Phi, psi and omega in degrees: 000319180297319180298320179297319180294319176296319178300316180297319178301312182287332173296314178298316180296319179294318177297322178298315179298318180297316180297317179299309182296316180296316180295321178296325177287313185291335182292345180282351186243114176289153177282105182268061183216131177056034177071021183271000185299336178266359184241341194207141171243163181290340178297335180296337183276332183264327187298323181302340177297332178299322178291324175299315180297313181292325179291320177294319179292326176295316180295319184282313189251346184096171187294325181294316178288327176298321177295323178297320178297319177297315180297317178296312178300321178297309183299311181289321179297317179291320176302312180297321179297311181295327183281315188258327191251350186265124174265106188289350176269357181245114182300322180296321179298319178293318178297323178298316180297315180293315180297320180299312180297316181295308182296319180300309184297313180298310183295319181292320179292323175293317178303314181297317180293318178294315179304314182298320180291333183258003189298337181273353179283183177307147194308326185270349183296310183298308182292324183288309183293316181295321179291321179295313179294316178299321180294319178298312181297311181300313185299307185288325176294314180299307185292326177296309181295320183290317195235001179300130180061034177249352185093349176281134180285076188290333181291313179292323176299319182293322179291319176298316178299316181295321178299318177295319180295324177295314177299318179294323178298322176292317179295325182293348176295330180294304178295329178299313180297317180294317180283337180300321179299319179289319180295316179295321179300316179292323185285347178268004180291162186289324182272118176257149177237154172252137184254000000 
């Protein structure tokens, strides 16, 4: 049972790293469909999964272990971003990598703290409110650091990105609720582990 719990912890941390790296890569590409290129990048579709991961880990292991998952995901995700997605001859690409790490860490740690404070409320309050606040912080911090004074219309991109993240936060309630039953079942077992 302890091995399974450790495996789940590392699965969550690995998924977090994958989401960070994938989102950092996808944010470089605007959605060139129906005139959305000035409003939206593909990174908006993958990044909300990071909030689902941190909320599930917070529910299962508590805020301290959720922060460890964020730190592990952050380190590996940023490493993958700098290794695979960063074009070092392009200043915007470097700024995207730096902005991603900064915005991710700030938003995820705020999300974990808000989630923890709301965890005793009705089941959807903690993941929804923490993800919405974290998404606002992440979005504007990321786009400001990445694109301020570059000629990229970062304000409209950030609003388009945020609208998708709000919609995704609502959609993420479905897998959160379904996985919550499994997470609670595991967390009520007799053997507890420290991570």
